[in-house]
PAKE-902491 format. One record per residue: residue in three letters; x, z, y of N, C-alpha, C in turn. Coordinates in pm, 1 decimal, padded with zeros to 6 digits. Layout:
REM PAKE-902491
(ALA (X Z Y) (X Z Y) (X Z Y))
...
This chain:
REM PAKE-902491
(UNK (00081.5 00000.0 -00118.8) (00000.0 00000.0 00000.0) (00085.3 00000.0 00124.3))
(UNK (00196.8 00078.9 00125.2) (00283.2 00085.6 00243.0) (00347.0 -00049.2 00270.4))
(UNK (00388.5 -00122.4 00165.0) (00448.8 -00254.4 00184.5) (00345.6 -00349.8 00242.1))
(UNK (00224.1 -00347.5 00189.3) (00119.0 -00435.2 00240.4) (00088.5 -00402.2 00385.2))
(UNK (00082.7 -00275.4 00420.7) (00053.9 -00234.9 00557.6) (00165.9 -00278.4 00650.4))
(UNK (00291.5 -00260.9 00609.7) (00402.1 -00301.3 00696.1) (00404.6 -00452.6 00710.7))
(UNK (00370.3 -00526.6 00607.1) (00363.6 -00673.2 00617.8) (00253.7 -00713.5 00714.6))
(UNK (00141.5 -00645.8 00711.7) (00031.3 -00675.7 00801.7) (00071.9 -00649.4 00946.7))
(UNK (00139.7 -00538.1 00971.5) (00182.4 -00505.2 01108.2) (00283.2 -00606.5 01156.7))
(UNK (00381.2 -00641.2 01075.6) (00482.4 -00738.0 01117.5) (00421.0 -00875.5 01140.8))
(UNK (00330.2 -00914.9 01056.9) (00264.9 -01044.9 01074.1) (00182.1 -01044.9 01201.2))
(UNK (00110.5 -00938.2 01227.3) (00028.7 -00929.7 01347.7) (00115.0 -00928.9 01472.6))
(UNK (00236.0 -00877.9 01461.4) (00325.0 -00873.2 01577.2) (00412.2 -00997.6 01585.3))
(UNK (00390.6 -01093.2 01501.9) (00464.0 -01218.3 01509.4) (00589.7 -01220.5 01426.4))
(UNK (00618.7 -01118.9 01354.1) (00739.9 -01117.1 01273.3) (00707.6 -01148.0 01129.4))
(UNK (00807.7 -01186.8 01057.0) (00789.6 -01213.9 00915.0) (00826.1 -01088.8 00838.0))
(UNK (00748.7 -01057.4 00737.4) (00784.3 -00939.8 00657.8) (00916.8 -00963.2 00586.7))
(UNK (01000.8 -00861.5 00590.6) (01129.2 -00870.9 00521.8) (01142.8 -00751.9 00428.8))
(UNK (01205.5 -00778.4 00318.9) (01233.8 -00669.4 00225.8) (01378.9 -00629.5 00243.2))
(UNK (01400.5 -00502.2 00246.1) (01535.8 -00451.3 00259.2) (01592.0 -00429.1 00120.0))
(UNK (01719.0 -00460.9 00104.2) (01782.4 -00438.5 -00025.0) (01851.4 -00303.3 -00031.1))
(UNK (01863.1 -00235.1 00082.2) (01924.8 -00102.5 00081.6) (01824.7 -00001.3 00137.6))
(UNK (01836.6 00120.5 00093.7) (01743.0 00221.5 00142.4) (01764.3 00247.8 00290.9))
(UNK (01660.2 00286.9 00360.9) (01675.6 00314.6 00503.4) (01770.0 00432.0 00524.2))
(UNK (01844.2 00427.1 00634.3) (01936.0 00535.5 00666.9) (01855.3 00657.8 00706.9))
(UNK (01895.2 00771.2 00657.1) (01828.6 00895.2 00692.1) (01903.2 00962.1 00805.6))
(UNK (01828.9 01015.7 00897.6) (01891.5 01088.4 01007.1) (01953.8 01215.1 00950.1))
(UNK (02072.3 01250.5 00998.1) (02134.5 01372.2 00946.9) (02049.8 01493.5 00984.5))
(UNK (02042.1 01585.9 00892.4) (01967.2 01707.1 00920.9) (02065.6 01817.2 00957.4))
(UNK (02031.1 01890.5 01059.7) (02113.8 02003.5 01099.9) (02022.9 02124.3 01116.2))
(UNK (02075.3 02236.9 01082.6) (02003.4 02360.3 01102.7) (02068.8 02431.5 01219.2))
(UNK (01992.1 02448.3 01325.9) (02046.4 02517.0 01441.3) (02036.4 02666.9 01420.7))
(UNK (02146.7 02733.8 01442.5) (02148.2 02878.3 01433.9) (02110.9 02931.7 01571.6))
(UNK (02006.2 03015.1 01579.0) (01967.1 03066.5 01709.7) (02077.4 03152.4 01769.8))
(UNK (02090.3 03143.5 01900.7) (02190.8 03223.1 01970.0) (02142.6 03367.5 01978.1))
(UNK (02233.9 03462.5 01967.2) (02192.7 03602.3 01980.3) (02143.7 03630.1 02122.1))
(UNK (02042.9 03712.3 02132.4) (01994.5 03761.2 02260.5) (02082.8 03878.7 02299.0))
(UNK (02125.7 03883.3 02423.6) (02210.3 03993.2 02469.4) (02131.1 04077.9 02568.0))
(UNK (02115.9 04204.9 02536.1) (02050.0 04301.0 02624.3) (02159.5 04386.3 02687.3))
(UNK (02208.1 04342.8 02801.8) (02318.6 04412.3 02866.2) (02282.6 04557.5 02898.5))
(UNK (02158.2 04580.8 02941.4) (02118.2 04718.2 02974.5) (02106.4 04806.4 02850.8))
(UNK (02078.4 04747.6 02737.2) (02067.1 04822.7 02612.5) (02194.7 04822.6 02531.5))
(UNK (02293.9 04747.2 02579.5) (02423.9 04741.3 02513.6) (02414.4 04694.6 02368.9))
(UNK (02331.9 04591.0 02344.7) (02321.7 04535.7 02209.5) (02296.7 04386.0 02216.9))
(UNK (02320.3 04321.3 02103.7) (02280.4 04181.8 02087.2) (02221.4 04168.2 01947.1))
(UNK (02131.3 04070.0 01933.5) (02066.3 04044.5 01804.2) (01996.1 03910.3 01813.5))
(UNK (01969.7 03851.3 01698.4) (01894.9 03726.6 01693.8) (01747.1 03760.1 01679.7))
(UNK (01669.9 03714.5 01777.3) (01524.2 03726.4 01775.3) (01467.4 03588.5 01744.0))
(UNK (01346.6 03579.6 01687.8) (01288.2 03448.5 01656.3) (01264.0 03363.2 01781.6))
(UNK (01222.6 03427.1 01890.7) (01209.2 03363.3 02022.2) (01255.4 03466.1 02124.0))
(UNK (01283.8 03419.7 02246.0) (01331.7 03510.9 02349.7) (01234.6 03629.1 02363.5))
(UNK (01284.9 03751.1 02355.8) (01196.1 03867.0 02360.7) (01150.9 03900.4 02503.1))
(UNK (01036.0 03964.5 02510.8) (00991.1 04020.0 02638.1) (01041.4 04163.8 02644.8))
(UNK (01049.0 04215.6 02766.1) (01100.3 04350.9 02784.6) (00994.4 04436.6 02852.8))
(UNK (00982.9 04560.2 02808.6) (00894.6 04654.1 02876.5) (00949.6 04794.8 02863.0))
(UNK (00916.9 04879.0 02960.3) (00956.0 05020.0 02956.6) (00852.5 05098.5 02879.6))
(UNK (00897.1 05206.7 02819.0) (00804.3 05293.0 02746.9) (00853.3 05436.0 02756.6))
(UNK (00764.9 05527.1 02797.4) (00804.9 05667.7 02793.8) (00812.2 05714.9 02649.0))
(UNK (00912.5 05793.7 02618.8) (00930.9 05846.6 02483.7) (00926.4 05998.2 02494.4))
(UNK (00826.1 06058.1 02430.2) (00814.5 06203.9 02431.1) (00917.3 06262.8 02336.5))
(UNK (00991.0 06360.8 02388.1) (01091.8 06424.9 02304.6) (01097.8 06572.2 02339.7))
(UNK (01060.1 06656.9 02248.1) (01066.2 06802.5 02261.2) (01014.1 06849.6 02397.0))
(UNK (00895.1 06805.6 02430.5) (00831.9 06851.1 02553.4) (00875.5 06777.3 02678.5))
(UNK (00973.0 06690.8 02667.1) (01017.6 06612.4 02782.0) (00987.5 06465.4 02759.9))
(UNK (01012.5 06387.6 02861.2) (00989.4 06243.8 02851.4) (01120.2 06170.7 02880.2))
(UNK (01158.7 06085.2 02787.6) (01277.7 06002.2 02803.9) (01233.8 05860.2 02836.5))
(UNK (01326.6 05780.7 02884.2) (01297.3 05642.8 02922.7) (01344.4 05547.7 02812.0))
(UNK (01250.5 05479.0 02748.8) (01284.5 05382.3 02645.0) (01254.5 05241.0 02691.9))
(UNK (01327.2 05145.4 02639.1) (01304.2 05003.6 02668.3) (01279.0 04933.1 02535.7))
(UNK (01176.4 04847.9 02533.4) (01143.8 04771.2 02413.3) (01167.0 04623.8 02441.5))
(UNK (01239.7 04558.8 02351.7) (01251.6 04413.0 02351.7) (01168.5 04365.3 02233.4))
(UNK (01068.9 04281.7 02259.8) (00972.1 04244.2 02158.3) (00956.5 04092.6 02150.5))
(UNK (00950.5 04041.7 02028.4) (00937.8 03898.0 02004.6) (00832.4 03874.3 01897.2))
(UNK (00731.2 03794.8 01931.2) (00626.0 03765.1 01834.5) (00671.1 03657.0 01738.0))
(UNK (00625.7 03670.7 01614.5) (00654.1 03572.8 01510.5) (00520.2 03517.7 01462.2))
(UNK (00520.2 03412.6 01384.1) (00392.6 03363.6 01330.6) (00319.7 03468.4 01246.2))
(UNK (00394.4 03561.4 01188.0) (00334.3 03659.6 01097.8) (00332.2 03801.9 01151.5))
(UNK (00380.2 03824.7 01272.7) (00384.5 03961.5 01324.1) (00469.7 03972.3 01448.5))
(UNK (00553.4 04074.5 01450.9) (00638.1 04100.3 01566.5) (00766.8 04167.7 01518.9))
(UNK (00875.9 04139.1 01588.3) (01000.6 04213.5 01568.5) (01040.7 04269.1 01704.1))
(UNK (01100.8 04387.1 01700.9) (01139.7 04447.3 01827.2) (01253.8 04545.1 01810.1))
(UNK (01319.3 04570.6 01923.0) (01422.0 04673.0 01929.8) (01382.2 04766.3 02043.6))
(UNK (01373.1 04894.3 02011.7) (01350.7 04998.1 02111.8) (01481.9 05073.0 02124.6))
(UNK (01528.5 05089.6 02248.2) (01646.3 05173.6 02264.3) (01614.4 05281.9 02366.7))
(UNK (01664.7 05400.0 02334.9) (01642.2 05515.1 02420.6) (01773.6 05588.9 02438.5))
(UNK (01830.9 05584.7 02559.6) (01951.1 05664.5 02584.0) (01912.9 05812.6 02596.3))
(UNK (01990.8 05896.3 02534.3) (01965.2 06040.0 02538.0) (02054.4 06104.4 02643.9))
(UNK (02002.3 06198.2 02720.5) (02084.1 06265.0 02822.4) (02166.8 06379.3 02763.8))
(UNK (02178.3 06383.1 02630.7) (02249.4 06489.6 02562.3) (02300.2 06435.2 02429.8))
(UNK (02389.7 06507.5 02368.6) (02437.9 06472.8 02234.5) (02358.8 06553.2 02132.1))
(UNK (02332.3 06491.4 02017.8) (02264.9 06561.6 01909.0) (02372.2 06620.6 01818.7))
(UNK (02355.8 06747.6 01786.4) (02451.8 06813.2 01697.5) (02452.3 06740.8 01563.7))
(UNK (02570.6 06721.3 01503.6) (02578.9 06647.3 01377.0) (02484.1 06697.1 01268.4))
(UNK (02463.0 06828.8 01259.7) (02374.7 06880.3 01156.4) (02226.2 06857.8 01187.7))
(UNK (02194.2 06804.7 01304.6) (02055.3 06779.4 01343.9) (02019.5 06630.0 01344.8))
(UNK (02117.9 06543.6 01320.6) (02093.1 06399.2 01330.5) (01987.8 06353.4 01230.7))
(UNK (02000.7 06391.8 01104.7) (01902.8 06349.1 01002.8) (01763.0 06397.5 01037.5))
(UNK (01753.4 06521.7 01080.8) (01623.0 06576.1 01118.9) (01564.7 06496.4 01235.6))
(UNK (01649.9 06458.1 01329.6) (01604.1 06379.5 01444.5) (01555.7 06241.1 01403.7))
(UNK (01627.1 06175.3 01312.3) (01584.8 06043.2 01264.2) (01453.7 06054.2 01186.4))
(UNK (01443.5 06158.0 01101.3) (01318.1 06181.3 01028.2) (01202.5 06201.7 01125.5))
(UNK (01225.5 06282.5 01228.8) (01121.0 06311.4 01326.7) (01080.7 06184.6 01401.8))
(UNK (01177.2 06098.1 01431.0) (01146.0 05972.3 01499.3) (01057.5 05881.7 01414.8))
(UNK (01087.3 05870.7 01286.4) (01005.8 05789.3 01195.8) (00866.8 05851.3 01181.0))
(UNK (00861.8 05984.1 01165.2) (00732.5 06051.5 01153.3) (00648.2 06031.8 01279.3))
(UNK (00712.9 06038.2 01393.8) (00642.5 06019.1 01520.8) (00585.0 05877.8 01530.5))
(UNK (00662.7 05778.4 01486.4) (00615.0 05639.1 01487.9) (00494.7 05623.3 01395.4))
(UNK (00501.3 05682.6 01277.4) (00390.0 05675.1 01183.3) (00264.7 05737.5 01243.9))
(UNK (00280.8 05850.9 01307.3) (00167.7 05917.8 01371.2) (00110.1 05833.5 01485.0))
(UNK (00196.5 05773.2 01563.3) (00152.7 05693.2 01677.9) (00070.9 05571.1 01636.5))
(UNK (00101.3 05512.3 01520.5) (00029.1 05391.9 01476.2) (-00079.1 05423.7 01373.7))
(UNK (-00096.0 05550.6 01341.3) (-00198.0 05589.4 01243.3) (-00162.5 05550.2 01102.3))
(UNK (-00032.1 05554.6 01071.1) (00013.4 05511.9 00939.2) (00074.5 05623.6 00858.2))
(UNK (00118.0 05586.8 00739.3) (00179.7 05679.3 00645.1) (00317.4 05626.4 00607.2))
(UNK (00417.7 05713.0 00611.2) (00551.9 05675.4 00567.2) (00548.8 05666.9 00414.8))
(UNK (00576.0 05546.7 00361.6) (00571.6 05529.5 00216.0) (00710.0 05528.5 00152.9))
(UNK (00811.3 05490.2 00228.9) (00949.2 05501.2 00179.8) (01037.8 05543.5 00295.7))
(UNK (01145.8 05612.2 00258.9) (01240.7 05661.8 00358.8) (01375.8 05673.0 00289.4))
(UNK (01478.8 05614.2 00349.6) (01612.7 05619.4 00291.4) (01715.1 05648.4 00399.7))
(UNK (01795.5 05749.8 00379.0) (01906.4 05779.6 00468.6) (02019.9 05683.4 00435.3))
(UNK (02070.6 05615.3 00536.6) (02177.9 05518.3 00516.6) (02281.4 05533.7 00627.4))
(UNK (02388.5 05458.6 00614.9) (02485.2 05443.1 00722.8) (02476.5 05298.0 00767.2))
(UNK (02463.0 05277.6 00895.9) (02447.0 05143.6 00952.4) (02537.0 05135.0 01074.2))
(UNK (02621.4 05034.9 01078.3) (02718.6 05019.5 01186.6) (02801.4 05147.1 01203.5))
(UNK (02841.6 05202.7 01091.1) (02922.3 05325.6 01086.7) (02853.6 05444.9 01151.0))
(UNK (02721.5 05443.6 01157.2) (02645.5 05552.4 01219.1) (02532.7 05596.3 01126.3))
(UNK (02487.6 05721.5 01141.3) (02375.6 05767.4 01059.8) (02248.0 05691.1 01096.4))
(UNK (02173.8 05652.0 00993.7) (02052.4 05573.2 01015.7) (01950.5 05605.7 00908.2))
(UNK (01830.3 05557.1 00930.4) (01723.5 05575.3 00833.6) (01641.4 05447.8 00826.6))
(UNK (01617.3 05401.1 00705.0) (01524.7 05290.1 00680.9) (01393.5 05350.4 00634.0))
(UNK (01284.7 05298.0 00686.1) (01153.9 05349.3 00645.7) (01052.5 05236.4 00645.3))
(UNK (00949.0 05255.4 00566.0) (00834.0 05165.3 00564.7) (00712.2 05250.8 00594.0))
(UNK (00632.9 05203.0 00691.0) (00509.2 05271.1 00728.8) (00394.2 05176.1 00700.0))
(UNK (00295.6 05222.7 00626.1) (00175.5 05143.5 00598.0) (00061.3 05194.2 00684.3))
(UNK (-00006.5 05100.2 00750.1) (-00125.9 05131.9 00828.6) (-00242.0 05067.1 00754.9))
(UNK (-00298.2 05141.6 00659.2) (-00400.7 05087.5 00570.1) (-00521.3 05034.2 00645.9))
(UNK (-00560.7 05100.1 00754.1) (-00681.1 05059.0 00826.4) (-00667.5 04920.2 00888.7))
(UNK (-00545.1 04877.4 00915.2) (-00522.1 04746.1 00976.6) (-00451.1 04649.3 00882.4))
(UNK (-00406.9 04699.0 00768.7) (-00332.0 04615.0 00676.3) (-00190.1 04586.9 00723.1))
(UNK (-00141.7 04663.4 00820.4) (-00008.0 04639.2 00876.2) (00098.3 04716.6 00799.2))
(UNK (00216.3 04657.2 00795.7) (00333.0 04722.4 00737.2) (00443.7 04719.3 00841.6))
(UNK (00497.8 04836.8 00871.9) (00609.2 04850.6 00965.5) (00735.8 04874.5 00884.9))
(UNK (00836.5 04790.4 00905.5) (00970.6 04818.6 00853.1) (01049.7 04869.7 00972.3))
(UNK (01115.7 04981.2 00953.2) (01187.7 05044.2 01064.4) (01328.8 05079.7 01021.0))
(UNK (01421.8 05055.5 01109.8) (01557.2 05109.0 01093.6) (01587.6 05184.5 01222.3))
(UNK (01601.8 05316.1 01210.1) (01637.0 05400.9 01323.6) (01783.0 05439.3 01307.3))
(UNK (01859.4 05424.5 01416.1) (02002.2 05454.3 01409.9) (02045.0 05523.1 01539.1))
(UNK (02129.6 05622.5 01524.9) (02187.1 05691.8 01639.6) (02329.9 05643.6 01654.5))
(UNK (02357.6 05578.1 01766.2) (02493.3 05530.1 01794.6) (02536.7 05596.4 01925.0))
(UNK (02633.5 05686.2 01913.1) (02674.3 05763.3 02030.8) (02559.2 05851.1 02074.6))
(UNK (02513.4 05831.7 02197.5) (02398.3 05909.2 02245.5) (02279.5 05817.0 02273.9))
(UNK (02267.8 05710.6 02195.2) (02155.5 05616.9 02208.5) (02086.8 05602.7 02073.2))
(UNK (01954.5 05613.4 02075.5) (01876.4 05587.9 01955.2) (01823.7 05445.8 01964.2))
(UNK (01850.9 05367.2 01861.5) (01796.1 05232.2 01849.3) (01696.0 05233.7 01735.4))
(UNK (01582.7 05170.2 01757.8) (01484.3 05155.7 01651.1) (01452.3 05007.7 01638.0))
(UNK (01489.8 04949.5 01524.9) (01460.6 04809.0 01495.9) (01333.4 04807.1 01412.8))
(UNK (01238.4 04721.6 01450.9) (01110.0 04718.9 01381.4) (01068.6 04576.9 01348.2))
(UNK (01001.7 04565.7 01236.1) (00932.6 04443.2 01198.9) (00793.4 04481.3 01154.0))
(UNK (00692.7 04421.2 01214.5) (00554.1 04453.5 01180.9) (00487.3 04327.8 01128.1))
(UNK (00430.0 04336.2 01007.3) (00360.8 04222.3 00947.5) (00228.7 04270.2 00887.8))
(UNK (00152.6 04174.2 00839.7) (00029.1 04208.0 00768.7) (00056.4 04217.4 00618.9))
(UNK (00166.3 04281.0 00584.9) (00195.4 04309.8 00445.3) (00292.9 04216.1 00377.5))
(UNK (00320.1 04100.6 00436.4) (00411.6 04006.1 00373.6) (00555.9 04034.7 00409.0))
(UNK (00646.0 03953.3 00356.6) (00786.8 03970.4 00389.7) (00810.1 03938.2 00537.7))
(UNK (00919.8 03986.0 00589.0) (00953.4 03962.0 00729.3) (01096.9 03912.7 00740.8))
(UNK (01119.3 03781.4 00717.6) (01255.8 03730.9 00728.7) (01311.3 03746.5 00870.7))
(UNK (01223.6 03746.5 00970.6) (01269.8 03764.4 01108.7) (01325.5 03905.6 01128.3))
(UNK (01261.2 04004.3 01067.4) (01312.4 04140.7 01074.8) (01446.7 04150.0 01001.8))
(UNK (01454.8 04090.0 00885.8) (01580.3 04091.7 00810.0) (01693.5 04029.7 00890.9))
(UNK (01663.5 03919.2 00960.6) (01766.1 03856.0 01043.5) (01802.9 03943.8 01162.4))
(UNK (01703.3 04007.7 01223.7) (01730.2 04098.1 01335.8) (01825.8 04208.3 01292.1))
(UNK (01797.1 04269.7 01178.0) (01880.1 04379.1 01127.2) (02021.1 04329.9 01093.2))
(UNK (02030.5 04212.1 01034.4) (02163.4 04163.6 00992.6) (02248.5 04114.4 01109.1))
(UNK (02186.8 04082.9 01224.0) (02263.4 04031.1 01337.4) (02278.3 04133.4 01450.6))
(UNK (02210.9 04245.8 01441.3) (02216.1 04348.2 01546.4) (02354.6 04409.0 01553.0))
(UNK (02406.2 04421.6 01672.8) (02527.3 04501.4 01693.5) (02534.6 04546.4 01838.4))
(UNK (02608.2 04652.1 01859.9) (02622.2 04703.5 01995.7) (02736.5 04633.3 02066.9))
(UNK (02724.3 04628.8 02198.4) (02828.1 04563.1 02279.9) (02879.3 04658.2 02385.9))
């Protein structure tokens, strides 16, 4: 059918149909690697699916309010974001795990979800926690990596409707401080 259609088009345009003896040349395919987004004020860079938007967010901490910044990028299946909050104090080494646990618990409470997995890890040579929060009422799944680097808490998040989040995986694998 394609040969007949191409012959019809060529004949209608005044050309004679020709058969090629070699296959048509294919355009080279290239995969562009997205450039990392640099957040100079947050002292980090990471690959987001599209340029993230920025917004301020108050972060309640032990009766006080800290200033957090969120960089957020929507994906076809959800959202990925980085929240960073500089702390005006150092956390004692024996309190870091408790602080990361409290941060994940606070996020779960804020979204009306339940922490279903939690793992203490080391990320970028710093104490961190990976967690999954399920929000059954909305069908949402939050993947979170909270990490304390120096006196800054970074929270990397991927939110989906239950499916995998390759954008979150890429964010986590490309995140680093500057």
